[in-house]
N, C-alpha and C positions, 0 to 999 in steps of 0.2 A: 505493499499498499505504500503511496506516495504523501506526504507530507506539505499543507502549500501553506506559506505565510504570505501577507499583505501588508504593505506599505505603503501611506499616502504622501507628499508632498504638496505643499500649499495648497493651491485651488486645485491642482492638473491631477486629475485621479491616474495617477501612474502607476500601475499592477504589476509585481515582479513575483514571480511563483519560484521558490526556490525547493527543488527533491531534497527527502533525505541524503543524496548521494554529493550532493551539492555545500553543506551544512559540513564542511571540514574545520576542525580544528575546537566543537565541542567535543565534552567528551563525552565516555560511551557511559548512556544506562544505565548504570549497573543497579541491579536489584539486591537486596539482601532480604531471605526470606526471616530470617531470623528474626526481624524487627517489631514483624505482625504472632511471631511465636509463642508462645508461654513456655515460660520455664521454671524449671524446679529444682532439687537440690536433696540430696541426703539427710542433711541438717543443715541450721541455720546456726550461726555465731556471731553477736554483740550485731544484729540487725540487716546483716550484709546479706539482703536474701537473694536467690538466684537471678530475681528479675535484672539486679545490678548489671547483669553480664548482656542483656541485648539493649541496654538502654540508649545504646549510639555514642556510647563515651568511651574512647579506650585508650583513657588514661590508666598506666602501669601503676600507680601509686596510691595507698590505704588512704592519703587525705583528700583525694579527690572527693570521696563517699560514690563512688563507682565500682567497689568492688566486691563480687560476689567472694562468699568464706563457711564453707562447712567448720562443725564445731570443733575444738581444740581439744574442750576437756576430756573430751569423751571421743575420740578419735572414730570416724567409718572406715571399715575393714571392705572391699575400697569405700573410698569417697567418690561421690558423683555429682554429676552437672548434668543437665537434659533441657533441650528445647524443644517443644511439641510443634511443627511447623502447621497442625492444625488439618493435614490433610497433607497427602500427596506429591510431593515439590522436586521437577527438577532443579539436579544441583550440580556446579559445575566446580566447585570450590567450599574448601571449609578452611578459615581462620581462626587462630583464638591467641589472645593477648592474655599473655600473664603477670600478676604481680613480680614487681623486680627488687623492690628497697629493701625487701624480707625473706628469709625461708625458700631460699630455691632448689633447695631438695625435696620440697612440696611437690615440685614440679618432674622430676624424674621420672621416666617410664610411663611419661601419660599416654595414653590411648583414646585415639576418637572413635567413632564408630557409629555408623548409621545404618538405620534400622527402618524397614516397609514399615506399612499400615497392622502388620500382623508381629510386628518387633522384632519381624526373621532378618537377620546381620545381611546388610547391601555389603557395606565398607570397613574395613578397621584397618586404622593405621597405627602404629606406635614407633614413640619418639625414643629412639635408645641412648639412655644415659641423661643428662641437666641440660632442657630446650633453651633456648634463646627465649626472648622476650616477647615472642611471636613464633608461633609454626602453623604453618600455612599447608593446605595438600590439595591439591588440584586434580580434579575428573574428568579424565580426556578420553573417551567419552566421556557426558555427564551421565549419570547416574539417578535416580529416582526415591526418593526415601521421604519420611514423615518424622521421624526424630532423629535429632544427632547428639550425640553422648558422649560426655569427657568423663573417664574412670583414673584416677590415681594409680599408683603403683600396687599390684597387687603378685605375690606376698610383699610385703613391705620388708625392705633393706636398707633403700637409704631415706627412702620419702616417711615422713611424721602422721602422712591419715592423713592431710589436711590441702583439700583445692581452696584457690582464691584467683578466680578468674577476673580478667578485668574487660572481657570483651570478647564475644563469639558471633562470628559473619557468618550464613549459610548463601552463598554466591549464587544465582542462577545463572547459567551455561552464557557465553559470547554468541549468541545466535548470529551468523552471516561472517563472522569476524573472522579472516585470515591474517596468521600470522609469519612476515617475512625475516629470514636471516639474510639481512645485506652485509653483513661480513663475516664470511666464515673461517673457525679455524684453520691455520698453517701449522702446516709439518715443523717439527720441533727437532734438530741435533745439539746434542749435548756429549762433552766426558762422561765415564764411568761416576758414580758415587756424586753427582749433582743433580739438581732441579730442572723441572723442564715447566717452561709456564706457557698454556695455551689460552689462546684470547687477548684480550678481549672480544666475544664476536659483539655485532651492532646485528639488532632485530626493530622490529617495525609494525605496528596494524593503525590503520586509519580509525583516528579519533580516541585512540588509547594511552595513557600515560606511560611512560616508562618504569614509574614503580610494580604496577598492575602483573609485571612480567616474572615470571617464576624460570629458574633455571637446575636444569640436574645435569652432572654430566657423569658422562658415560667411559669405564675402559672394556674395549673387548665385547660391549652391549651390557654391561651390567654396571649399575647404579654404583656410584661411589661417595662412600657415608660422607654428608656434609660438604658434597664439593656443587656450591649452588648460588654461585655467582657467576655474571659476566665472561668471568676468567677463573683457571683453575691452574694452581702451581703443584706440580707431584710431592712427593717424597722423594730423600735419595733415591737415583736408579742404579739396577745393577744392570748388567750387559746382558744378561737373561731378557731384560723388561724389553730389549729393543725388538723393533715390529709392531708394539701394540700398540690399536688404534683409539683414538679419541673424540667422542662427539657430545654434544651435549644438546638435552633436550629442552625445549624452551615451549613454556605452559602459559594459557590464561586459563579462566573459566570454561568448562569444555570444550578447551583448542589443544592440539598441540602441534610443534613439528621438528625433527630431528636435524641437527645441521650437518653438513659432509662431516667424515669422516676425516683427523688428520694422523698421520704417523708420526712414531717415534722412534729415533734412530739415535742409538749410545756404541758413541767411538771411544775404544779403550784406551786406556790413561797409560800412558807411555815418560810421562814428567819426573823426576822425583819432585819433591818436596823441597818447602824451603822461607826461611822465615822471615813473615811480611812483617811483624815489627815487635816490639817488648815494651814492657808495663813494669814501675817499682810500687809496691804495695805492703801494705802493713794488714796484723792480724796476732795469733801465737807469738809469730816471728815475722823476716822480711817474707814477701810473697814476690816471686820475680815468675813473670805474668809473658810467657812463648807463645805469640798469636803465628800458626801458620798460615799457609797461605789457600790450603785444602784438608780435607776430613784426613786422621792422622789412625794406623792400626794401635790400639789401647795399648797393646803387648809394648810394643817398642819405645811407643811416646812416652809412658810413664816408667820406663826401665829408668830407676837412678842414676845407671852406672855409664848413662849414653849421655849426662850432663855433668860436666867437670869445670869445678871451678878454679881458682888460683889458690896457694897455699893458704891454708887454716880455714877457710869457706868448706861447708858439707853441705848437701844435699839430705835432706832428712826423711821429704818424702816427695812424690809428682801423682797430682791428679789432672785429668784429663774432664775439660770443661766445652759444653755446645753438643753435637753441631749447632754453629752459629751462624746465621743467615749475613753474608754482606751484602746490604743492598746497594753498593755502587756497581756490581759485576751479577746480583743473584746469584750467588755461588756460596757452598758452606764448606765452612773450616772450623778447625780446633785452637783451644788453646790449653795447653801447659802449664800449669801453676806449680812450681818449685818452690818447698819450703826448704827455705835454706839458714843455718845456724853460724857463726862464726864470722858475719861483714858488718861490720861497725858503720854508723849511718853517713852518707857526707861523704865518700871515701872512695878510690879507686876500684874496676875489678872488672876481669877478665870471667868471658867461660866460655869453651870447648863445647859444642852439640855435633855427635855424632852418631850412626846405627840406626835412627830413626826413619821407619817407613811410613807412607802413606796407604789409605785402605787397599790401591791395587799394587801392592806388594813393592813399590817402588821406592830404593834408601837413598835417603839426604846424600847428598854431600858434607865433608866435614864445615862446620860452619865456626867463626870464631868471632866473639862477639865481646866489646870492651867498653870504657866509659866509666863513670861516677856515679854513683849506687843512688846519691841523694838525698833526701828525710823521706821517713815512710815511720807511720805510726805503730804500736803494739798495743793491740788491747788486753790488757789484763784480766778482764771480766771472763772472758771467753775460759776462763780455765779455772773459773774459783765455781762455788759452790752457793745456788741461788736457794732461801726461805723466804716466806712471807707467812704474815701474820696470822691467815686463814685460807682455806681452799672455797670455790662458789662450791657450796651445797650440792651434789649430786655429779658436777664435773670432774671428772679427770684428766682432762686434756690444757686446761688455761689455767697452770701451775708454775710455778716461780720460775721453774729453768728458762720458758719463754723469752723471759727479759736478755737472758745470753747466748741466744743461740747465734747472734750473728743477724738478726732478722729486724728489717725496723717498720715494714708495714704495720698500719695502723688500724686494719679494718679485722674487726671481728672475726672473720671469716676465712680471712688468711690462714686463722690458731699460731699466730705466732707473739699475744696477748697475753699477760697476766691477767687474774680477776681474784680477790681475796672475797671474802665472804661479806656478806650485808652489815654485820654488826660490829664487829671491830669498833676499838675507839680508844686511839686512835686507829688503823690497819697501816701497816707498814709492809714493806720490803726490803732485803738484804741480800749484798754479796759476801761470801768470806772468799778474800784472794787467795789465801793457804798459807799466807806470811807477809809480813811488812812490802808494800812492793812501793816504790818510786811514781807520784803518781803529777798527771800535770793538766788534766781536764775529765770531768765527768758528765757524761751527755747523758738526757735521760729523752728517750720518744714515749710518746703517750698514743691511749686507742683514740681515734679520729672520729669514727662514725657514729660514737652516741655520748651522751652522759657526761660532756664535757666540766660541768660544775662540780665531777668527781676530785677532782685537779686544782682544786681553790686552794690557793693558802698551803699549797706541799712543801715542804723543809727537805732538802739534801744537807745529807749528816757524813762526814769520814771520820773513822773512830782507829787509833793506834790496836796493834794485839792486847792492851791491857783493856781495851774497850773507853779509851780516855777522847774524849772530842778533842779533834784538830781541827774542823774545818766544819764553818753551818751555811746553810744559807735559806732563807724562805723569802718565799715567791709572793707577793701580797695579790691578792685578785684572783682572774682565771688567766692560766698561763696558757703560753703558745701548745703547738701540736711536738715541742723540742724545746726544750731548755738543759741548761747547763753549768757547771761549774766548772771554771777557769782559778788553777793554783799555779 
């Protein structure tokens, strides 16, 4: 059917007929069946009823007042949320938005189910692991169903048995729309043990915004988990991966197209590894970091005998870090971190590296490095013993030792912040350095995502072996996320 629009200019009756095909630039008229549906859930918590998830507000923050929530105190097993569309509807896409500022483990292993009018299962999709703030499933060809159901993880392993949904959309198929891949993925050749990037592809469809397209990359016809962008970068590739075909399936609600395939070719690596750069840092002892130009064989790259310093210095340990992405050339490399004893700050040094191999088995040529070691910090706390006034009831993770684990991330979910019980007066935390140490600085990092009033007016104290006070500083008011005492 054609659509007619009439425009009149001044006194002259000028009639302009515009067909739907001529109305370019107007967004495709998307239909969300869920808005007219009836929502229910396994239980309600704090008035956060199921209808909140079909109110048209996709805010992923609890404070928006638009998030549904099942019961916390007596969790359902499994928790569920469901919308009844009122009758069988043709469905091209289901999108679910999830609360993100808290408790993201609740979303682990989330399942979306479409049922027909007799509650027979039409489609089922489960997200493996922890999903992002939005998960979207396209159905091409479209399916018909009456009920769209979201279920929490069952059996519970990492989830706490609660569902809190920001919004659920059930989108009708984009009838009459064709997806065009205007830039196909191209063939890629890389050295072994490196990354390959395919795309980005470019796509178009009349009157459809770019954000509406969904992508799923495939290797030899099989979906690649979490490869859902316009481009895809592989993990490190072996010679056995050569010849693989990569393509991307592009979808809209009820519509899909598969790109042409792009072949991966992998060349054998015959070049020996080399040292790209070095750096010096502190910790328990001097940390001397050797950044190689590629991925290294762990056995030879961590062999202490392959790193020889000048007289008086010894390598106590070698750890291999990475692989790390070099963003300037999209290659992976490893870093060997040497723990070195016997080198004094701001003195000359020499180091010979030999016998290390890359992952392809190529052996490096002997490399001689020299210079001034510069200044480095030694953190006495890393070898200390931490205690605190109490532990949070029922929590065996956030104990005193986390404040000397070398990590300064202040987010609770990073599991590197301590927590005392809620009744100590005053609460305290302490590290015993094992013996008297010379101290030049004390730095403290705090939790950053909650409850910063807890740090008000805190005091930092240094005691000697007899617990006699040597230094004290009290910080009035609310402190920043990092405070320190310079001695």
